[in-house]
N, C-alpha and C positions, 0 to 999 in steps of 0.2 A: 703291865702290858704296854707295848709301844703305842703312842697316840697316832702316829703317822701310818698310812698304808705303805706296805713294802715298796711299791713302785715309786713312792714319793721320796724315799730315802736315797742318799748317796750310797755308793758301794761300801765305803768305809763305815757309814752309820749302820747299814744292814749287817755287815760283818760283826760289828761290835754288839749289836742286838742278838745276833746268833750266838755269840760267846756267852752273853748273859743267860740265854735260854739253856744252853748246854750246862752251864754251872748250876742252874736251878734244877734241871732234870737229874743231874748227877748227885745232887744233895740228898735225894730221896725223901725230901720233906714237902713234896707237892701233892696236893689232893688229886685224885683221878680226874675230876672234871677240869681242873686247871691244867693238868698234864696234857690232856687232849687239846685244849686251847693253845698251849705252848707249842705242841707238836705241829698243829695246823699253821700257826704263825711262822714257825721255823721252816716248814715246807715252802711257804710262800716266799720267805726271805731267800732260801736257797735258789729257788727258781729265778728270783729277781737278780741275785748275784751272778748266776750262770748266764742269764741273758745279757747283763752288762759286760761280763767278760767276753762273751762271744762277739758282741758289737765292737768292743775295743780291739779284739784280735783281728776282726775284719778290716779295721782301719790301719793297722800296723803294716808297714811295708818293710821288707828286708832288702837292704842295699848290699849288693855283692859286686866284687870286681872280677870280671871274666875277660880274659884276653886283653887286659889293659883298659877295658871299658867298664863303666859303672852301670849295672843293671838293677832294675827294681822288680821285686817279686812280692806276691802276697805272702804274708807270714803264714807258715804252716805248710806251704807247698814244698815238698821235698823233691 
């Protein structure tokens, strides 16, 4: 199990831990009690990664050229 709480991990660390959890779960060699703990940890990591991605997306601006002028829009505004 990871020693750090999910919110203390960087996005990359959380993603790597999620990959470890998926491999462990796919192996089929995890006792039920540990499986539940891994599932709970994975759920917290997914939430953490989603939150970090959402915050990053809010910061990203899209620069466009319109009528010869550079404009700035929030990423995701179509």
